[in-house]
C-alpha positions in Angstrom: 0.0 0.0 0.0 2.8 2.4 0.9 4.7 1.5 -2.3 1.6 2.2 -4.4 1.1 5.6 -2.7 4.8 6.5 -3.3 4.5 5.4 -7.0 1.5 7.6 -7.5 3.2 10.6 -5.9 6.2 9.8 -8.1 4.1 10.1 -11.2 2.5 13.3 -10.0 5.9 14.9 -9.4 7.2 13.7 -12.8 4.4 15.5 -14.5 5.3 18.7 -12.7 9.1 18.7 -12.9 9.4 20.4 -16.3 7.7 23.5 -14.8 10.7 24.1 -12.5 13.5 23.5 -14.9 15.9 26.4 -15.7 15.8 27.5 -19.4 18.5 25.4 -21.1 19.3 28.1 -23.6 20.1 30.4 -20.6 22.2 27.9 -18.9 24.1 27.2 -22.2 24.7 31.0 -22.5 26.2 31.1 -19.0 28.5 28.1 -19.8 29.8 29.9 -22.9 30.4 33.2 -21.1 34.0 34.1 -20.4 35.0 34.5 -16.8 35.9 38.2 -17.2 33.0 39.0 -19.5 29.9 41.1 -18.9 27.7 38.2 -17.9 27.7 35.5 -15.2 30.1 32.7 -16.1 29.7 29.0 -15.1 32.7 29.4 -12.7 31.1 32.4 -11.0 27.8 30.6 -10.7 29.4 27.5 -9.2 31.4 29.5 -6.7 28.2 31.2 -5.5 26.5 27.8 -5.1 29.4 26.6 -3.0 29.0 29.7 -0.8 25.3 28.8 -0.4 26.3 25.3 0.7 28.5 26.8 3.4 25.9 29.3 4.5 23.3 26.5 4.6 25.5 24.5 6.9 26.4 27.5 9.1 22.8 28.4 9.7 21.7 24.8 10.2 19.4 24.8 7.2 18.2 21.5 5.7 19.3 20.0 2.4 15.9 20.9 1.1 16.6 24.6 1.6 19.9 24.4 -0.2 18.5 22.5 -3.2 15.5 24.9 -3.5 17.8 27.9 -3.3 20.0 26.5 -6.1 16.8 25.8 -8.2 15.6 29.4 -7.7 19.0 30.8 -8.5 19.4 28.8 -11.7 15.9 29.5 -12.9 16.4 33.3 -12.4 19.9 33.7 -13.9 18.9 31.4 -16.9 16.0 33.8 -17.5 17.5 37.2 -16.9 20.6 39.1 -18.1 22.6 39.5 -14.8 25.8 41.3 -14.2 28.3 39.5 -12.0 28.3 42.2 -9.4 24.7 41.5 -8.6 25.1 37.7 -8.3 25.9 37.7 -4.6 22.7 39.6 -3.7 20.7 37.3 -6.0 22.1 34.1 -4.4 21.6 35.3 -0.9 18.1 36.4 -1.8 17.4 32.9 -3.2 18.6 31.3 0.0 16.5 33.6 2.2 13.4 32.9 0.1 14.1 29.1 0.2 14.6 29.2 4.0 11.2 30.9 4.5 9.6 28.3 2.3 11.1 25.2 3.9 12.3 26.0 7.4 10.3 26.7 10.6 9.8 30.4 11.0 11.7 30.4 14.3 14.8 28.9 12.5 14.9 31.4 9.6 17.8 33.8 10.0 17.2 37.5 9.5 18.3 39.4 6.4 20.7 41.3 8.6 22.4 38.1 9.8 22.6 36.7 6.3 24.3 39.8 5.0 26.6 40.0 8.0 27.8 36.4 7.9 28.1 36.3 4.1 30.1 39.6 4.3 28.4 40.9 1.1 28.3 44.6 0.3 24.7 45.4 0.1 22.0 46.5 2.6 18.9 44.8 4.0 16.8 47.1 1.8 18.8 46.0 -1.3 18.2 42.3 -0.3 14.5 42.9 0.2 14.2 44.5 -3.2 16.1 41.7 -4.9 13.9 39.1 -3.3 10.9 40.9 -4.6 12.4 40.9 -8.1 13.2 37.2 -7.9 9.7 36.3 -6.7 8.0 38.4 -9.4 10.2 37.1 -12.3 9.6 33.5 -11.2 5.8 34.2 -11.0 5.9 33.4 -7.3 6.5 29.7 -8.0 8.8 29.4 -5.0 8.1 25.8 -4.3 9.7 23.4 -6.7 10.0 19.7 -7.7 13.7 19.0 -7.4 16.1 16.1 -7.6 15.8 15.9 -3.8 12.1 15.4 -4.2 12.7 12.3 -6.3 15.7 11.1 -4.2 13.4 10.9 -1.2 10.7 9.1 -3.1 13.1 6.6 -4.6 14.6 6.0 -1.2 11.1 5.5 0.3 10.1 3.1 -2.4 13.2 1.0 -1.9 12.6 0.9 1.9 8.9 0.0 1.4 9.9 -3.3 -0.1 11.8 -4.4 3.0 12.9 -2.8 6.2 16.3 -4.6 6.1 17.7 -2.1 3.6 17.4 1.0 5.8 21.0 0.9 6.9 22.3 -0.1 3.5 21.0 2.7 1.3 22.2 5.8 3.1 20.0 8.8 2.4 22.4 11.3 4.0 25.2 10.1 1.7 22.9 10.4 -1.4 21.9 13.9 -0.3 25.6 14.9 0.1 26.3 13.6 -3.4 23.4 15.6 -4.8 24.7 18.8 -3.2 28.1 18.1 -4.8 26.5 17.7 -8.2 24.5 20.9 -7.8 27.8 22.9 -7.4 28.3 22.3 -11.1 26.0 24.1 -13.5 25.9 21.2 -16.0 23.6 19.2 -13.7 21.1 22.0 -13.8 20.3 20.8 -17.3 19.3 17.3 -16.1 15.8 16.5 -15.4 15.5 16.1 -11.6 14.0 12.6 -11.9 16.9 11.4 -14.0 19.6 13.0 -11.9 18.2 11.5 -8.7 18.0 8.0 -10.4 21.6 8.3 -11.6 22.7 9.0 -8.0 20.6 6.0 -6.8 21.9 3.7 -9.5 25.6 4.5 -8.8 25.1 3.9 -5.0 23.3 0.6 -5.7 26.1 -0.5 -8.0 28.7 0.3 -5.3 26.6 -1.8 -2.8 26.4 -4.6 -5.4 22.8 -5.3 -4.4 20.8 -7.2 -7.0 17.5 -6.6 -5.2 17.9 -2.9 -5.0 19.1 -2.8 -8.6 15.8 -4.5 -9.6 13.8 -1.9 -7.8 15.7 0.9 -9.4 15.1 -0.6 -12.8 11.4 -0.9 -12.1 11.4 2.8 -11.2 13.1 3.6 -14.5 10.5 1.6 -16.4 7.6 3.2 -14.5 8.9 6.7 -15.3 9.8 5.8 -18.9 13.4 7.1 -18.5 15.4 6.0 -21.6 18.5 3.9 -21.1 20.6 6.4 -23.2 19.5 9.4 -21.1 20.2 7.5 -17.8 23.6 6.3 -19.0 24.6 9.8 -20.0 23.8 11.4 -16.7 25.0 8.4 -14.7 28.4 8.8 -16.4 28.6 12.5 -15.6 27.6 11.9 -12.0 30.2 9.2 -11.7 32.9 11.6 -13.1 31.8 14.3 -10.7 32.0 12.0 -7.7 35.5 10.8 -8.7 36.7 14.3 -9.0 35.0 15.5 -5.9 36.5 12.7 -3.8 40.0 13.5 -5.1 42.4 15.4 -2.7 42.8 18.2 -5.4 39.1 19.2 -5.1 38.4 22.0 -2.7 35.1 21.2 -1.0 32.7 23.5 0.9 33.0 22.6 4.6 29.8 20.9 5.7 30.7 21.5 9.4 30.1 24.8 11.2 32.2 27.5 9.7 35.2 28.9 11.5 36.0 32.4 10.3 39.7 33.4 10.1 39.9 37.1 9.5 42.5 39.8 9.6 42.6 42.4 12.5 41.2 45.0 10.2 38.3 42.8 9.1 37.6 41.8 12.7 37.3 45.4 13.7 34.5 45.8 11.1 32.6 42.7 12.1 29.9 42.8 14.7 31.7 41.7 17.9 28.4 40.7 19.6 27.5 38.0 17.1 27.6 34.6 18.8 29.9 36.0 21.4 30.0 34.5 24.9 30.3 37.1 27.7 32.8 36.5 30.5 30.7 35.9 33.6 32.0 35.8 37.2 32.3 32.4 38.8 29.3 31.5 40.9 30.4 30.7 44.5 29.5 27.2 45.6 28.4 28.3 49.1 25.4 30.5 48.4 23.7 32.6 45.8 24.2 36.3 46.1 21.2 38.0 44.4 23.2 41.2 44.2 25.6 39.6 41.9 23.1 37.8 39.8 22.3 40.7 37.5 23.8 40.6 34.1 27.0 42.7 34.3 28.1 42.2 30.7 28.1 45.3 28.5 25.7 45.9 25.7 27.9 45.6 22.7 25.2 46.1 20.2 24.8 49.9 20.6 26.8 52.1 18.3 27.8 49.3 16.0 28.5 50.3 12.4 26.8 48.3 9.6 29.0 45.8 7.8 27.2 46.8 4.6 28.8 49.5 2.4 26.8 52.4 1.2 26.3 50.7 -2.2 22.7 50.9 -2.9 21.9 53.7 -0.5 19.5 56.3 -1.6 22.2 58.9 -1.3 24.4 57.3 -3.9 21.8 56.0 -6.4 20.0 52.7 -6.7 21.9 49.4 -6.2 20.0 47.7 -9.0 19.9 48.8 -12.7 16.7 50.3 -13.9 15.5 46.9 -15.0 16.7 43.4 -15.8 16.6 42.5 -19.5 15.1 39.1 -20.1 17.2 36.6 -21.9 14.0 35.7 -23.8 14.2 39.2 -25.5 17.6 38.4 -26.9 16.7 35.1 -28.5 
């Protein structure tokens, strides 16, 4: 019964996935853009996605938040003509939108914190305007069917056939591999259902499980994914995993970030963020209420904003008068 429900949900998501794919022509244009050109290059995009991965880990956001943020980013930059200097604001805006969609409200970091930790040079007002632009250009379709959607469904279908495979097919590992793939723009061209199945197939092959392989093949048949299409993306995913596991590959740290900054930078950072005040030792004998009041100084007053004046009303708008749609150029 559970397997039937999952298969039905799988088919429903398959019918919707095309609605949330970035424009392939836009992605191809980004891939062909020179690094020092006027537009966003693939290397620039990939670097921003790696930054989003690090920020996602720092703020304790879920994989779902990261994957949705990347989807929003790719859909937007594949649709609009974007100058590289605005990409930081766009990517942080996508992360903030994704967090509000997927995370509990109490766990969503403020715009101010996002800007401060990312150390980007724009204001809260700039970020708010950018989020509005992103939402409008994407027609407020801020929830998406992604590769993670299919990965969870595939995993659930595999588990529904027997409970003995729960410890064998590691969902956390599959999610980590998906995040590594999303750091490369080429995988934004893949259909989410195919990318997720490619990851699943490679993991099953590594486990050498004939039973799980049969389940994966049934999924492939059910979704009518061609052997050629699956083989192509499975090959690209395999290559990505080999390169990612090599010592030469610089990976985003999935642990809590530790910032190493210069003295000059440290002076500009908000010293109160996540700081631990030095409190007097409480004597073991008795509790003196006169000493129980918080004696630590309020470090928040008089702090200067990390954001530069870029985008302030005094110096002109941060954004260009309008974004030109890629569609107008084609």
